[in-house]
PQR file of N, CA, C, O and H, with PARSE charges and radii, in Angstrom:
ATOM      1  N   MET A   1       0.829  -1.185   0.000 -0.4000 1.5000
ATOM      2  CA  MET A   1       0.000   0.000   0.000 -0.0000 2.0000
ATOM      3  C   MET A   1       0.874   1.249   0.000  0.5500 1.7000
ATOM      4  O   MET A   1       1.971   1.269   0.559 -0.5500 1.4000
ATOM      5  N   GLU A   2       0.361   2.272  -0.635 -0.4000 1.5000
ATOM      6  CA  GLU A   2       1.075   3.539  -0.654 -0.0000 2.0000
ATOM      7  C   GLU A   2       0.838   4.294   0.645  0.5500 1.7000
ATOM      8  O   GLU A   2      -0.226   4.179   1.253 -0.5500 1.4000
ATOM      9  H   GLU A   2      -0.530   2.256  -1.090  0.4000 1.0000
ATOM     10  N   THR A   3       1.812   5.049   1.060 -0.4000 1.5000
ATOM     11  CA  THR A   3       1.621   5.875   2.244 -0.0000 2.0000
ATOM     12  C   THR A   3       0.900   7.156   1.845  0.5500 1.7000
ATOM     13  O   THR A   3       1.078   7.672   0.742 -0.5500 1.4000
ATOM     14  H   THR A   3       2.677   5.142   0.567  0.4000 1.0000
ATOM     15  N   GLN A   4       0.097   7.650   2.752 -0.4000 1.5000
ATOM     16  CA  GLN A   4      -0.633   8.893   2.484 -0.0000 2.0000
ATOM     17  C   GLN A   4       0.221  10.079   2.904  0.5500 1.7000
ATOM     18  O   GLN A   4       0.906  10.048   3.926 -0.5500 1.4000
ATOM     19  H   GLN A   4      -0.048   7.232   3.649  0.4000 1.0000
ATOM     20  N   THR A   5       0.162  11.100   2.108 -0.4000 1.5000
ATOM     21  CA  THR A   5       0.884  12.308   2.471 -0.0000 2.0000
ATOM     22  C   THR A   5       0.119  13.045   3.563  0.5500 1.7000
ATOM     23  O   THR A   5      -1.049  12.759   3.826 -0.5500 1.4000
ATOM     24  H   THR A   5      -0.394  11.125   1.277  0.4000 1.0000
ATOM     25  N   ARG A   6       0.790  13.987   4.184 -0.4000 1.5000
ATOM     26  CA  ARG A   6       0.186  14.726   5.293 -0.0000 2.0000
ATOM     27  C   ARG A   6      -1.062  15.482   4.853  0.5500 1.7000
ATOM     28  O   ARG A   6      -2.059  15.490   5.575 -0.5500 1.4000
ATOM     29  H   ARG A   6       1.738  14.220   3.970  0.4000 1.0000
ATOM     30  N   TRP A   7      -1.027  16.119   3.677 -0.4000 1.5000
ATOM     31  CA  TRP A   7      -2.195  16.883   3.227 -0.0000 2.0000
ATOM     32  C   TRP A   7      -3.375  15.963   2.956  0.5500 1.7000
ATOM     33  O   TRP A   7      -4.527  16.343   3.167 -0.5500 1.4000
ATOM     34  H   TRP A   7      -0.217  16.112   3.091  0.4000 1.0000
ATOM     35  N   MET A   8      -3.085  14.740   2.481 -0.4000 1.5000
ATOM     36  CA  MET A   8      -4.172  13.796   2.212 -0.0000 2.0000
ATOM     37  C   MET A   8      -4.818  13.353   3.525  0.5500 1.7000
ATOM     38  O   MET A   8      -6.042  13.245   3.610 -0.5500 1.4000
ATOM     39  H   MET A   8      -2.149  14.432   2.309  0.4000 1.0000
ATOM     40  N   SER A   9      -4.010  13.099   4.535 -0.4000 1.5000
ATOM     41  CA  SER A   9      -4.547  12.708   5.839 -0.0000 2.0000
ATOM     42  C   SER A   9      -5.419  13.814   6.420  0.5500 1.7000
ATOM     43  O   SER A   9      -6.494  13.543   6.956 -0.5500 1.4000
ATOM     44  H   SER A   9      -3.016  13.187   4.466  0.4000 1.0000
ATOM     45  N   LYS A  10      -4.957  15.064   6.315 -0.4000 1.5000
ATOM     46  CA  LYS A  10      -5.746  16.191   6.821 -0.0000 2.0000
ATOM     47  C   LYS A  10      -7.028  16.363   6.024  0.5500 1.7000
ATOM     48  O   LYS A  10      -8.074  16.676   6.592 -0.5500 1.4000
ATOM     49  H   LYS A  10      -4.084  15.284   5.880  0.4000 1.0000
ATOM     50  N   MET A  11      -6.957  16.160   4.714 -0.4000 1.5000
ATOM     51  CA  MET A  11      -8.131  16.302   3.860 -0.0000 2.0000
ATOM     52  C   MET A  11      -9.189  15.254   4.218  0.5500 1.7000
ATOM     53  O   MET A  11     -10.378  15.566   4.280 -0.5500 1.4000
ATOM     54  H   MET A  11      -6.107  15.905   4.253  0.4000 1.0000
ATOM     55  N   ILE A  12      -8.759  14.027   4.452 -0.4000 1.5000
ATOM     56  CA  ILE A  12      -9.689  12.957   4.821 -0.0000 2.0000
ATOM     57  C   ILE A  12     -10.310  13.247   6.181  0.5500 1.7000
ATOM     58  O   ILE A  12     -11.509  13.038   6.369 -0.5500 1.4000
ATOM     59  H   ILE A  12      -7.793  13.773   4.402  0.4000 1.0000
ATOM     60  N   ALA A  13      -9.509  13.725   7.132 -0.4000 1.5000
ATOM     61  CA  ALA A  13     -10.033  14.044   8.465 -0.0000 2.0000
ATOM     62  C   ALA A  13     -11.073  15.160   8.388  0.5500 1.7000
ATOM     63  O   ALA A  13     -12.105  15.081   9.055 -0.5500 1.4000
ATOM     64  H   ALA A  13      -8.536  13.894   6.979  0.4000 1.0000
ATOM     65  N   GLU A  14     -10.824  16.191   7.591 -0.4000 1.5000
ATOM     66  CA  GLU A  14     -11.787  17.289   7.443 -0.0000 2.0000
ATOM     67  C   GLU A  14     -13.066  16.809   6.762  0.5500 1.7000
ATOM     68  O   GLU A  14     -14.162  17.232   7.131 -0.5500 1.4000
ATOM     69  H   GLU A  14      -9.986  16.255   7.049  0.4000 1.0000
ATOM     70  N   ALA A  15     -12.933  15.937   5.781 -0.4000 1.5000
ATOM     71  CA  ALA A  15     -14.109  15.416   5.078 -0.0000 2.0000
ATOM     72  C   ALA A  15     -14.981  14.587   6.010  0.5500 1.7000
ATOM     73  O   ALA A  15     -16.206  14.608   5.892 -0.5500 1.4000
ATOM     74  H   ALA A  15     -12.043  15.593   5.482  0.4000 1.0000
ATOM     75  N   GLU A  16     -14.368  13.861   6.929 -0.4000 1.5000
ATOM     76  CA  GLU A  16     -15.135  13.062   7.884 -0.0000 2.0000
ATOM     77  C   GLU A  16     -15.871  13.943   8.889  0.5500 1.7000
ATOM     78  O   GLU A  16     -16.927  13.556   9.388 -0.5500 1.4000
ATOM     79  H   GLU A  16     -13.373  13.844   7.025  0.4000 1.0000
ATOM     80  N   LYS A  17     -15.323  15.131   9.195 -0.4000 1.5000
ATOM     81  CA  LYS A  17     -15.974  16.035  10.148 -0.0000 2.0000
ATOM     82  C   LYS A  17     -17.150  16.786   9.528  0.5500 1.7000
ATOM     83  O   LYS A  17     -18.059  17.215  10.238 -0.5500 1.4000
ATOM     84  H   LYS A  17     -14.465  15.445   8.790  0.4000 1.0000
ATOM     85  N   ALA A  18     -17.132  16.942   8.223 -0.4000 1.5000
ATOM     86  CA  ALA A  18     -18.177  17.725   7.552 -0.0000 2.0000
ATOM     87  C   ALA A  18     -19.521  17.011   7.671  0.5500 1.7000
ATOM     88  O   ALA A  18     -19.613  15.797   7.487 -0.5500 1.4000
ATOM     89  H   ALA A  18     -16.393  16.594   7.646  0.4000 1.0000
ATOM     90  N   ALA A  19     -20.545  17.774   7.975 -0.4000 1.5000
ATOM     91  CA  ALA A  19     -21.890  17.214   8.101 -0.0000 2.0000
ATOM     92  C   ALA A  19     -22.847  18.082   7.285  0.5500 1.7000
ATOM     93  O   ALA A  19     -23.244  19.154   7.740 -0.5500 1.4000
ATOM     94  H   ALA A  19     -20.470  18.760   8.124  0.4000 1.0000
ATOM     95  N   PRO A  20     -23.217  17.635   6.098 -0.5600 1.5000
ATOM     96  CA  PRO A  20     -24.147  18.433   5.295  0.2800 2.0000
ATOM     97  C   PRO A  20     -25.514  18.509   5.961  0.5500 1.7000
ATOM     98  O   PRO A  20     -25.903  17.609   6.706 -0.5500 1.4000
ATOM     99  N   ALA A  21     -26.228  19.572   5.692 -0.4000 1.5000
ATOM    100  CA  ALA A  21     -27.558  19.755   6.280 -0.0000 2.0000
ATOM    101  C   ALA A  21     -28.531  18.744   5.681  0.5500 1.7000
ATOM    102  O   ALA A  21     -28.677  18.644   4.463 -0.5500 1.4000
ATOM    103  H   ALA A  21     -25.912  20.303   5.088  0.4000 1.0000
ATOM    104  N   MET A  22     -29.181  18.009   6.550 -0.4000 1.5000
ATOM    105  CA  MET A  22     -30.185  17.048   6.106 -0.0000 2.0000
ATOM    106  C   MET A  22     -31.487  17.788   5.802  0.5500 1.7000
ATOM    107  O   MET A  22     -31.728  18.867   6.344 -0.5500 1.4000
ATOM    108  H   MET A  22     -29.062  18.090   7.540  0.4000 1.0000
ATOM    109  N   PRO A  23     -32.322  17.219   4.943 -0.5600 1.5000
ATOM    110  CA  PRO A  23     -33.573  17.908   4.577  0.2800 2.0000
ATOM    111  C   PRO A  23     -34.435  18.286   5.779  0.5500 1.7000
ATOM    112  O   PRO A  23     -35.063  19.344   5.767 -0.5500 1.4000
ATOM    113  N   TRP A  24     -34.480  17.454   6.807 -0.4000 1.5000
ATOM    114  CA  TRP A  24     -35.317  17.777   7.964 -0.0000 2.0000
ATOM    115  C   TRP A  24     -34.682  18.859   8.830  0.5500 1.7000
ATOM    116  O   TRP A  24     -35.384  19.473   9.633 -0.5500 1.4000
ATOM    117  H   TRP A  24     -33.970  16.594   6.817  0.4000 1.0000
ATOM    118  N   GLU A  25     -33.400  19.113   8.702 -0.4000 1.5000
ATOM    119  CA  GLU A  25     -32.758  20.175   9.465 -0.0000 2.0000
ATOM    120  C   GLU A  25     -33.000  21.546   8.849  0.5500 1.7000
ATOM    121  O   GLU A  25     -32.983  22.552   9.559 -0.5500 1.4000
ATOM    122  H   GLU A  25     -32.830  18.614   8.050  0.4000 1.0000
ATOM    123  N   ARG A  26     -33.222  21.601   7.565 -0.4000 1.5000
ATOM    124  CA  ARG A  26     -33.418  22.882   6.893 -0.0000 2.0000
ATOM    125  C   ARG A  26     -34.877  23.141   6.580  0.5500 1.7000
ATOM    126  O   ARG A  26     -35.182  24.019   5.774 -0.5500 1.4000
ATOM    127  H   ARG A  26     -33.237  20.784   6.988  0.4000 1.0000
ATOM    128  N   GLY A  27     -35.776  22.409   7.188 -0.4000 1.5000
ATOM    129  CA  GLY A  27     -37.191  22.459   6.860 -0.0000 2.0000
ATOM    130  C   GLY A  27     -37.837  23.821   7.041  0.5500 1.7000
ATOM    131  O   GLY A  27     -38.506  24.307   6.129 -0.5500 1.4000
ATOM    132  H   GLY A  27     -35.528  21.695   7.843  0.4000 1.0000
ATOM    133  N   LEU A  28     -37.653  24.447   8.195 -0.4000 1.5000
ATOM    134  CA  LEU A  28     -38.317  25.724   8.454 -0.0000 2.0000
ATOM    135  C   LEU A  28     -37.782  26.825   7.553  0.5500 1.7000
ATOM    136  O   LEU A  28     -38.550  27.636   7.036 -0.5500 1.4000
ATOM    137  H   LEU A  28     -37.109  24.053   8.935  0.4000 1.0000
ATOM    138  N   ARG A  29     -36.470  26.855   7.363 -0.4000 1.5000
ATOM    139  CA  ARG A  29     -35.874  27.870   6.503 -0.0000 2.0000
ATOM    140  C   ARG A  29     -36.336  27.686   5.059  0.5500 1.7000
ATOM    141  O   ARG A  29     -36.653  28.656   4.370 -0.5500 1.4000
ATOM    142  H   ARG A  29     -35.847  26.195   7.783  0.4000 1.0000
ATOM    143  N   ARG A  30     -36.370  26.443   4.615 -0.4000 1.5000
ATOM    144  CA  ARG A  30     -36.800  26.154   3.243 -0.0000 2.0000
ATOM    145  C   ARG A  30     -38.276  26.474   3.063  0.5500 1.7000
ATOM    146  O   ARG A  30     -38.673  27.036   2.042 -0.5500 1.4000
ATOM    147  H   ARG A  30     -36.112  25.655   5.174  0.4000 1.0000
ATOM    148  N   GLN A  31     -39.085  26.121   4.048 -0.4000 1.5000
ATOM    149  CA  GLN A  31     -40.518  26.394   3.981 -0.0000 2.0000
ATOM    150  C   GLN A  31     -40.772  27.898   3.916  0.5500 1.7000
ATOM    151  O   GLN A  31     -41.646  28.340   3.171 -0.5500 1.4000
ATOM    152  H   GLN A  31     -38.762  25.664   4.878  0.4000 1.0000
ATOM    153  N   ALA A  32     -40.031  28.679   4.673 -0.4000 1.5000
ATOM    154  CA  ALA A  32     -40.192  30.133   4.645 -0.0000 2.0000
ATOM    155  C   ALA A  32     -39.790  30.697   3.285  0.5500 1.7000
ATOM    156  O   ALA A  32     -40.452  31.594   2.764 -0.5500 1.4000
ATOM    157  H   ALA A  32     -39.320  28.320   5.277  0.4000 1.0000
ATOM    158  N   MET A  33     -38.711  30.177   2.709 -0.4000 1.5000
ATOM    159  CA  MET A  33     -38.262  30.649   1.403 -0.0000 2.0000
ATOM    160  C   MET A  33     -39.308  30.343   0.333  0.5500 1.7000
ATOM    161  O   MET A  33     -39.605  31.193  -0.507 -0.5500 1.4000
ATOM    162  H   MET A  33     -38.173  29.448   3.131  0.4000 1.0000
ATOM    163  N   ILE A  34     -39.861  29.143   0.362 -0.4000 1.5000
ATOM    164  CA  ILE A  34     -40.868  28.758  -0.630 -0.0000 2.0000
ATOM    165  C   ILE A  34     -42.117  29.608  -0.475  0.5500 1.7000
ATOM    166  O   ILE A  34     -42.696  30.038  -1.473 -0.5500 1.4000
ATOM    167  H   ILE A  34     -39.620  28.453   1.044  0.4000 1.0000
ATOM    168  N   SER A  35     -42.544  29.857   0.760 -0.4000 1.5000
ATOM    169  CA  SER A  35     -43.757  30.652   0.959 -0.0000 2.0000
ATOM    170  C   SER A  35     -43.551  32.093   0.496  0.5500 1.7000
ATOM    171  O   SER A  35     -44.463  32.696  -0.069 -0.5500 1.4000
ATOM    172  H   SER A  35     -42.074  29.507   1.570  0.4000 1.0000
ATOM    173  N   ARG A  36     -42.347  32.658   0.734 -0.4000 1.5000
ATOM    174  CA  ARG A  36     -42.069  34.012   0.231 -0.0000 2.0000
ATOM    175  C   ARG A  36     -42.106  34.044  -1.292  0.5500 1.7000
ATOM    176  O   ARG A  36     -42.646  34.978  -1.884 -0.5500 1.4000
ATOM    177  H   ARG A  36     -41.606  32.168   1.194  0.4000 1.0000
ATOM    178  N   ARG A  37     -41.542  33.042  -1.913 -0.4000 1.5000
ATOM    179  CA  ARG A  37     -41.534  32.989  -3.372 -0.0000 2.0000
ATOM    180  C   ARG A  37     -42.955  32.851  -3.921  0.5500 1.7000
ATOM    181  O   ARG A  37     -43.296  33.474  -4.926 -0.5500 1.4000
ATOM    182  H   ARG A  37     -41.104  32.283  -1.432  0.4000 1.0000
ATOM    183  N   LEU A  38     -43.772  32.045  -3.272 -0.4000 1.5000
ATOM    184  CA  LEU A  38     -45.143  31.853  -3.736 -0.0000 2.0000
ATOM    185  C   LEU A  38     -45.985  33.114  -3.546  0.5500 1.7000
ATOM    186  O   LEU A  38     -46.885  33.383  -4.341 -0.5500 1.4000
ATOM    187  H   LEU A  38     -43.495  31.538  -2.455  0.4000 1.0000
ATOM    188  N   GLU A  39     -45.699  33.892  -2.492 -0.4000 1.5000
ATOM    189  CA  GLU A  39     -46.444  35.131  -2.259 -0.0000 2.0000
ATOM    190  C   GLU A  39     -46.135  36.178  -3.323  0.5500 1.7000
ATOM    191  O   GLU A  39     -47.011  36.963  -3.685 -0.5500 1.4000
ATOM    192  H   GLU A  39     -44.968  33.674  -1.845  0.4000 1.0000
ATOM    193  N   ARG A  40     -44.915  36.202  -3.825 -0.4000 1.5000
ATOM    194  CA  ARG A  40     -44.528  37.181  -4.839 -0.0000 2.0000
ATOM    195  C   ARG A  40     -45.106  36.860  -6.211  0.5500 1.7000
ATOM    196  O   ARG A  40     -45.344  37.766  -7.010 -0.5500 1.4000
ATOM    197  H   ARG A  40     -44.203  35.565  -3.531  0.4000 1.0000
ATOM    198  N   GLU A  41     -45.332  35.599  -6.488 -0.4000 1.5000
ATOM    199  CA  GLU A  41     -45.794  35.200  -7.815 -0.0000 2.0000
ATOM    200  C   GLU A  41     -47.282  35.493  -7.986  0.5500 1.7000
ATOM    201  O   GLU A  41     -48.070  35.393  -7.046 -0.5500 1.4000
ATOM    202  H   GLU A  41     -45.139  34.863  -5.839  0.4000 1.0000
ATOM    203  N   GLU A  42     -47.631  35.852  -9.193 -0.4000 1.5000
ATOM    204  CA  GLU A  42     -49.036  36.051  -9.537 -0.0000 2.0000
ATOM    205  C   GLU A  42     -49.592  34.723 -10.036  0.5500 1.7000
ATOM    206  O   GLU A  42     -49.269  34.283 -11.140 -0.5500 1.4000
ATOM    207  H   GLU A  42     -46.991  35.933  -9.956  0.4000 1.0000
ATOM    208  N   ARG A  43     -50.411  34.099  -9.236 -0.4000 1.5000
ATOM    209  CA  ARG A  43     -51.015  32.821  -9.610 -0.0000 2.0000
ATOM    210  C   ARG A  43     -52.511  32.876  -9.354  0.5500 1.7000
ATOM    211  O   ARG A  43     -52.989  33.563  -8.452 -0.5500 1.4000
ATOM    212  H   ARG A  43     -50.673  34.456  -8.339  0.4000 1.0000
ATOM    213  N   HIS A  44     -53.219  32.143 -10.166 -0.4000 1.5000
ATOM    214  CA  HIS A  44     -54.660  32.041  -9.951 -0.0000 2.0000
ATOM    215  C   HIS A  44     -54.962  31.054  -8.827  0.5500 1.7000
ATOM    216  O   HIS A  44     -55.933  31.221  -8.089 -0.5500 1.4000
ATOM    217  H   HIS A  44     -52.831  31.585 -10.899  0.4000 1.0000
ATOM    218  N   VAL A  45     -54.133  30.038  -8.705 -0.4000 1.5000
ATOM    219  CA  VAL A  45     -54.308  29.039  -7.655 -0.0000 2.0000
ATOM    220  C   VAL A  45     -53.128  29.170  -6.699  0.5500 1.7000
ATOM    221  O   VAL A  45     -51.973  29.071  -7.113 -0.5500 1.4000
ATOM    222  H   VAL A  45     -53.345  29.903  -9.304  0.4000 1.0000
ATOM    223  N   LYS A  46     -53.418  29.389  -5.430 -0.4000 1.5000
ATOM    224  CA  LYS A  46     -52.358  29.515  -4.436 -0.0000 2.0000
ATOM    225  C   LYS A  46     -52.031  28.140  -3.863  0.5500 1.7000
ATOM    226  O   LYS A  46     -52.922  27.328  -3.617 -0.5500 1.4000
ATOM    227  H   LYS A  46     -54.357  29.469  -5.093  0.4000 1.0000
ATOM    228  N   VAL A  47     -50.752  27.894  -3.657 -0.4000 1.5000
ATOM    229  CA  VAL A  47     -50.289  26.643  -3.077 -0.0000 2.0000
ATOM    230  C   VAL A  47     -49.982  26.905  -1.611  0.5500 1.7000
ATOM    231  O   VAL A  47     -49.312  27.884  -1.283 -0.5500 1.4000
ATOM    232  H   VAL A  47     -50.027  28.553  -3.857  0.4000 1.0000
ATOM    233  N   THR A  48     -50.459  26.050  -0.740 -0.4000 1.5000
ATOM    234  CA  THR A  48     -50.153  26.187   0.683 -0.0000 2.0000
ATOM    235  C   THR A  48     -49.258  25.032   1.101  0.5500 1.7000
ATOM    236  O   THR A  48     -49.326  23.939   0.539 -0.5500 1.4000
ATOM    237  H   THR A  48     -51.003  25.255  -1.007  0.4000 1.0000
ATOM    238  N   LEU A  49     -48.432  25.287   2.081 -0.4000 1.5000
ATOM    239  CA  LEU A  49     -47.518  24.273   2.578 -0.0000 2.0000
ATOM    240  C   LEU A  49     -48.037  23.711   3.888  0.5500 1.7000
ATOM    241  O   LEU A  49     -48.574  24.453   4.710 -0.5500 1.4000
ATOM    242  H   LEU A  49     -48.377  26.174   2.538  0.4000 1.0000
ATOM    243  N   PRO A  50     -47.886  22.402   4.096 -0.5600 1.5000
ATOM    244  CA  PRO A  50     -48.332  21.818   5.362  0.2800 2.0000
ATOM    245  C   PRO A  50     -47.404  22.237   6.496  0.5500 1.7000
ATOM    246  O   PRO A  50     -46.258  22.625   6.267 -0.5500 1.4000
ATOM    247  N   ALA A  51     -47.904  22.154   7.697 -0.4000 1.5000
ATOM    248  CA  ALA A  51     -47.089  22.488   8.873 -0.0000 2.0000
ATOM    249  C   ALA A  51     -46.031  21.414   9.082  0.5500 1.7000
ATOM    250  O   ALA A  51     -46.183  20.283   8.622 -0.5500 1.4000
ATOM    251  H   ALA A  51     -48.835  21.839   7.883  0.4000 1.0000
ATOM    252  N   MET A  52     -44.956  21.776   9.779 -0.4000 1.5000
ATOM    253  CA  MET A  52     -43.907  20.805  10.085 -0.0000 2.0000
ATOM    254  C   MET A  52     -44.469  19.757  11.039  0.5500 1.7000
ATOM    255  O   MET A  52     -45.248  20.101  11.928 -0.5500 1.4000
ATOM    256  H   MET A  52     -44.833  22.695  10.153  0.4000 1.0000
ATOM    257  N   PRO A  53     -44.094  18.485  10.880 -0.5600 1.5000
ATOM    258  CA  PRO A  53     -44.562  17.447  11.802  0.2800 2.0000
ATOM    259  C   PRO A  53     -44.106  17.737  13.229  0.5500 1.7000
ATOM    260  O   PRO A  53     -43.049  18.330  13.446 -0.5500 1.4000
ATOM    261  N   ALA A  54     -44.907  17.317  14.187 -0.4000 1.5000
ATOM    262  CA  ALA A  54     -44.619  17.608  15.592 -0.0000 2.0000
ATOM    263  C   ALA A  54     -43.327  16.951  16.066  0.5500 1.7000
ATOM    264  O   ALA A  54     -42.657  17.493  16.945 -0.5500 1.4000
ATOM    265  H   ALA A  54     -45.765  16.835  14.011  0.4000 1.0000
ATOM    266  N   GLY A  55     -42.963  15.807  15.512 -0.4000 1.5000
ATOM    267  CA  GLY A  55     -41.772  15.090  15.952 -0.0000 2.0000
ATOM    268  C   GLY A  55     -40.478  15.720  15.491  0.5500 1.7000
ATOM    269  O   GLY A  55     -39.408  15.375  15.993 -0.5500 1.4000
ATOM    270  H   GLY A  55     -43.508  15.366  14.798  0.4000 1.0000
ATOM    271  N   ILE A  56     -40.556  16.644  14.539 -0.4000 1.5000
ATOM    272  CA  ILE A  56     -39.349  17.280  14.021 -0.0000 2.0000
ATOM    273  C   ILE A  56     -39.205  18.648  14.667  0.5500 1.7000
ATOM    274  O   ILE A  56     -40.068  19.514  14.519 -0.5500 1.4000
ATOM    275  H   ILE A  56     -41.425  16.924  14.131  0.4000 1.0000
ATOM    276  N   SER A  57     -38.118  18.830  15.378 -0.4000 1.5000
ATOM    277  CA  SER A  57     -37.867  20.103  16.044 -0.0000 2.0000
ATOM    278  C   SER A  57     -36.471  20.576  15.688  0.5500 1.7000
ATOM    279  O   SER A  57     -35.508  19.816  15.785 -0.5500 1.4000
ATOM    280  H   SER A  57     -37.417  18.127  15.498  0.4000 1.0000
ATOM    281  N   LEU A  58     -36.360  21.825  15.279 -0.4000 1.5000
ATOM    282  CA  LEU A  58     -35.057  22.381  14.950 -0.0000 2.0000
ATOM    283  C   LEU A  58     -34.428  23.079  16.143  0.5500 1.7000
ATOM    284  O   LEU A  58     -33.265  23.477  16.084 -0.5500 1.4000
ATOM    285  H   LEU A  58     -37.143  22.443  15.200  0.4000 1.0000
ATOM    286  N   ALA A  59     -35.173  23.232  17.212 -0.4000 1.5000
ATOM    287  CA  ALA A  59     -34.653  23.897  18.404 -0.0000 2.0000
ATOM    288  C   ALA A  59     -33.905  22.885  19.264  0.5500 1.7000
ATOM    289  O   ALA A  59     -34.401  21.796  19.552 -0.5500 1.4000
ATOM    290  H   ALA A  59     -36.118  22.909  17.260  0.4000 1.0000
ATOM    291  N   GLY A  60     -32.716  23.270  19.659 -0.4000 1.5000
ATOM    292  CA  GLY A  60     -31.972  22.457  20.600 -0.0000 2.0000
ATOM    293  C   GLY A  60     -31.277  21.366  19.984  0.5500 1.7000
ATOM    294  O   GLY A  60     -30.605  20.596  20.671 -0.5500 1.4000
ATOM    295  H   GLY A  60     -32.313  24.155  19.425  0.4000 1.0000
TER
END
């Protein structure tokens, strides 16, 4: 096996620490963005978004 260089080891360690936002973590922010966009648009039929499920909490 080849040995890893120092920069490669650091790069792998940083990649393991990264945690992308999951869809349920960005729910309220995304819902607010969509509702603002829908309010600005001129539509004959308005689309409403359902409330966030009770089991999903972004606080804490």
